[in-house]
C-alpha atoms as one frame of an Amber mdcrd trajectory, in Angstrom:
protein
  90.037  86.146 117.389  92.621  83.476 117.936  92.671  80.393 115.782  94.150
  76.937 115.970  95.247  74.278 113.609  94.606  70.713 114.570  94.206  68.397
 111.627  90.699  69.127 110.340  88.130  66.252 109.770  84.653  67.196 108.719
  82.350  69.353 106.720  79.674  70.613 109.136  76.495  72.230 107.822  74.294
  74.934 109.317  71.147  73.575 107.668  71.247  69.886 108.625  72.796  67.163
 110.750  72.071  64.517 108.106  75.305  62.483 107.654  74.275  61.692 104.064
  73.925  65.341 103.049  76.131  66.333 100.074  77.985  63.021  99.920  77.689
  62.706  96.134  79.101  64.961  93.431  77.439  68.380  93.046  75.151  68.869
  90.066  73.439  71.765  88.328  75.317  75.050  88.616  77.978  73.285  90.723
  78.612  70.469  88.250  82.362  69.727  87.916  83.167  72.190  90.707  86.024
  70.090  92.102  84.675  66.697  93.170  86.362  65.244  90.083  89.718  66.683
  91.204  89.652  65.618  94.864  91.877  62.701  95.819  92.524  60.835  99.074
  95.852  61.360 100.837  95.842  59.076 103.882  93.028  60.335 106.110  93.013
  63.653 104.291  92.639  65.119 100.817  94.723  66.503  98.003  94.248  67.715
  94.443  96.276  66.884  91.310  97.725  70.034  89.702  99.687  68.433  86.866
 100.369  65.050  85.264 102.807  64.034  88.042 102.037  66.368  90.969  99.339
  66.931  93.571  98.934  69.661  96.170  98.208  69.099  99.880  98.645  70.793
 103.256 102.133  70.550 104.728 100.991  70.112 108.344  99.238  66.780 107.675
 102.548  65.068 106.918 103.121  62.083 104.665 106.114  60.058 103.520 107.630
  59.364 100.122 106.331  55.970  99.048 102.833  56.616 100.420  99.896  56.194
  98.044  97.663  58.985  96.811  94.312  57.663  95.582  92.625  59.498  92.729
  89.418  58.243  91.100  89.988  54.840  92.704  93.538  54.456  91.357  96.658
  54.496  93.534  99.637  56.725  92.681 103.005  56.263  94.404 104.761  59.365
  95.757 108.438  59.704  94.855 109.298  63.237  96.069 107.896  66.210  97.961
 108.476  69.966  97.802 107.686  72.276 100.732 106.701  75.899 100.465 108.735
  77.656 103.161 106.273  80.571 103.381 102.931  78.729 103.619 101.404  75.382
 104.636 101.548  74.025 101.079 103.388  70.896  99.996 103.612  69.539  96.457
 103.994  65.786  96.024 105.362  64.110  92.920 104.090  60.703  91.823 105.670
  58.146  89.515 102.547  57.527  87.457 100.557  60.011  85.340  97.253  61.562
  86.378  94.581  61.557  83.653  93.292  64.997  84.710  94.140  67.777  87.142
  92.848  71.070  88.508  93.804  74.448  87.044  94.941  77.078  89.562  93.032
  80.205  90.526  95.302  83.050  89.436  93.189  86.118  90.180  93.531  88.402
  93.199  89.794  88.984  93.600  88.793  86.090  95.901  87.102  88.258  98.566
  83.334  88.117  98.167  83.397  85.065  95.927  81.510  81.862  96.695  83.478
  78.619  96.783  82.970  74.874  97.062  85.029  72.861  99.573  85.511  69.069
  99.700  86.361  67.401 103.022  86.029  64.076 104.814  84.734  63.061 108.166
  82.506  64.421 110.796  78.948  65.639 110.745  77.939  68.008 113.524  77.730
  66.793 117.113  76.112  68.102 120.318  74.445  71.502 120.344  76.288  74.418
 121.933  74.105  76.896 123.855  74.916  80.265 125.369  74.635  79.792 129.156
  72.545  82.834 130.135  69.798  82.738 127.512  70.246  79.111 126.429  70.234
  80.235 122.797  71.660  77.828 120.248  75.055  79.064 119.028  76.421  76.097
 117.068  77.485  72.470 117.281  80.451  70.546 118.598  82.401  68.380 116.194
  80.788  64.966 115.834  82.365  61.546 115.395  84.566  60.872 112.389  83.194
  58.772 109.537  85.745  59.813 106.844  83.067  60.290 104.189  83.724  62.843
 101.485  81.275  65.748 101.681  81.055  69.082  99.934  79.813  72.430 101.164
  79.817  76.087 100.226  80.928  79.335 101.790  82.218  82.772 100.787  85.677
  84.303 101.090  85.192  87.084 103.621  88.701  88.473 103.990  92.419  88.059
 103.383  94.563  87.231 106.426  98.314  87.307 107.053  98.975  84.085 108.950
 102.581  84.920 109.847 105.841  83.169 109.063 104.441  79.638 108.796 100.923
  80.085 107.435 101.503  83.019 105.110  98.694  84.307 102.896  95.279  82.969
 103.931  91.641  83.298 102.922  89.059  83.416 105.755  85.430  82.279 105.544
  82.764  82.781 108.238  80.105  80.232 109.275  76.962  82.333 108.857  73.398
  81.467 109.844  72.199  83.162 106.653  74.589  81.410 104.284  72.127  79.051
 102.622  71.415  75.334 102.574  75.019  74.340 101.745  76.682  76.738 104.250
  79.612  74.796 105.697  82.273  74.954 108.410  85.304  72.692 108.732  86.581
  70.513 111.562  89.429  68.176 112.410  90.113  65.944 109.382  89.263  68.542
 106.768  92.890  69.623 106.691  94.113  69.819 103.120  90.558  69.978 101.758
  90.698  71.556  98.299  88.585  74.656  97.629  87.400  75.796  94.206  86.158
  79.119  92.845  84.564  79.714  89.439  86.468  82.621  87.883  83.996  82.979
  85.015  85.790  80.548  82.734  85.482  77.473  84.937  86.304  76.139  88.381
  89.833  76.672  89.659  91.746  75.471  92.733  91.776  78.560  94.980  92.659
  77.257  98.442  93.787  74.375 100.641  92.161  74.055 104.082  94.575  75.034
 106.845  93.004  76.019 110.187  89.869  76.951 112.118  88.883  79.439 114.814
  88.767  78.079 118.351  88.664  76.569 120.878  85.540  77.952 122.593  83.844
  77.640 125.981  80.485  78.201 127.638  82.223  79.353 130.873  85.449  81.134
 131.777  87.242  78.009 132.978  88.066  74.501 131.848  89.507  73.076 128.664
  86.797  74.326 126.303  85.387  72.692 123.190  86.043  72.525 119.468  82.908
  73.529 117.620  81.336  75.109 114.552  79.825  78.292 115.989  77.567  80.565
 113.941  77.257  83.181 116.714  79.847  83.514 119.493  77.960  86.072 121.565
  77.681  84.861 125.153  80.438  82.295 124.614  84.158  82.514 125.355  87.265
  82.111 123.204  90.818  81.390 124.319  92.475  84.815 124.022  95.767  83.659
 125.624  96.895  80.527 127.504  94.337  79.739 130.233  92.479  83.025 129.628
  88.903  82.834 128.334  87.425  86.063 126.938  83.662  86.530 126.584  82.221
  87.685 123.257  79.505  90.335 123.206  77.969  92.817 120.794  74.783  93.744
 118.984  75.493  91.717 115.827  76.165  88.054 115.228  79.820  87.003 115.565
  80.449  83.832 113.539  83.530  81.639 113.800  85.245  80.549 110.642  88.085
  78.746 108.926  91.238  79.527 106.973  92.529  78.432 103.581  96.013  78.753
 102.169  95.660  81.208  99.296  96.742  79.562  96.034  96.867  82.778  93.978
  99.640  84.128  96.214 101.858  81.103  95.500 101.304  80.354  91.805 104.888
  81.302  90.884 106.278  78.783  93.373 103.813  76.115  92.234 104.555  76.732
  88.541 108.278  76.359  89.245 107.710  72.766  90.364 104.641  71.763  88.336
 104.542  73.966  85.198 101.047  74.540  83.734 100.104  71.940  81.153  97.045
  71.005  79.168  95.381  67.890  80.557  93.449  65.027  79.075  90.711  66.041
  76.578  88.149  64.194  78.730  88.390  67.069  81.241  86.296  70.164  80.770
  88.426  73.082  81.974  90.949  74.841  79.684  94.480  75.508  80.874  94.276
  79.199  79.938  91.425  81.606  80.632  90.148  83.686  77.705  92.064  86.741
  78.911  95.251  84.725  79.429  94.943  83.212  75.973  94.585  86.636  74.320
  97.704  87.930  76.056  99.560  84.753  75.095  98.535  85.079  71.459  99.425
  88.777  71.234 102.870  88.158  72.683 103.564  85.396  70.205 102.253  87.450
  67.288 104.543  90.317  68.287 107.471  87.917  68.156 106.547  86.996  64.596
 105.584  83.421  65.425 101.845  83.274  65.990 100.447  79.802  66.517  97.680
  78.122  68.513  97.987  75.463  71.202  94.935  73.232  71.516  92.993  74.459
  74.561  92.039  70.931  75.559  90.106  70.637  78.744  92.469  69.461  81.532
  90.730  67.979  90.055  90.722  68.270 103.400  91.990  71.955 110.999  91.531
  71.722 109.003
């Protein structure tokens, strides 16, 4: 399926059209799953990854001197660093962040559940398949720029080509649960977090969505969150609409820039550091700490660093 990348602006849910749904920080098993590390970058989002750096999507733009707002405090950007192989951009600020997100460093994202934080649109008009009139999804609604969170699962790894690079793809499934979410214009740069067993880590930055779609084989089509494309059309090439068929549901989905594939580049600009003790996620995982300790012991200089706890087209 083809996909596009306008600037994303919404978290859309399968279970509800309520604009107030999931507009406060997650609790319970999802407590501290990334809400605390999500900042506002213009009309979009970003996530601090060190005391003087935050990560955002490259395609949303920005200018040195612009303000990144984190926990209600403004931070002035003084430099930016572009990844030439993906949509990532690191911004440097003059002030110091009190806390920041650790990076997901594993290569096992497929099959894992994640939490995504985006701003903007609830779902809009229903989209029905023309022949049977079955509900297939919802158009993007009007923007309200409210921060919402949703869940989904990494379904596959995707090679996005020379600009987009390594991507994670998630499908908008009808069976995904009450928090099952799709993204829309304005969710660009939305940070995505996965729990690797030792805590929540920044695993992706929202990049793009599947689409556009159509209910006929002509016209400009629509942007929508579709949980089953059967009976609908997608733009297979310029001005060519191709109908989707099959015996099983065909969900649309969205794409995230894969952080684990670019940790070396990120570390070269914003080296890993322990954050403020008020945070609750250690810099090193248990396995990483053991390796670190063994290496130091072998060098004859074993010592411990305090593992102080250290946070959207898309």
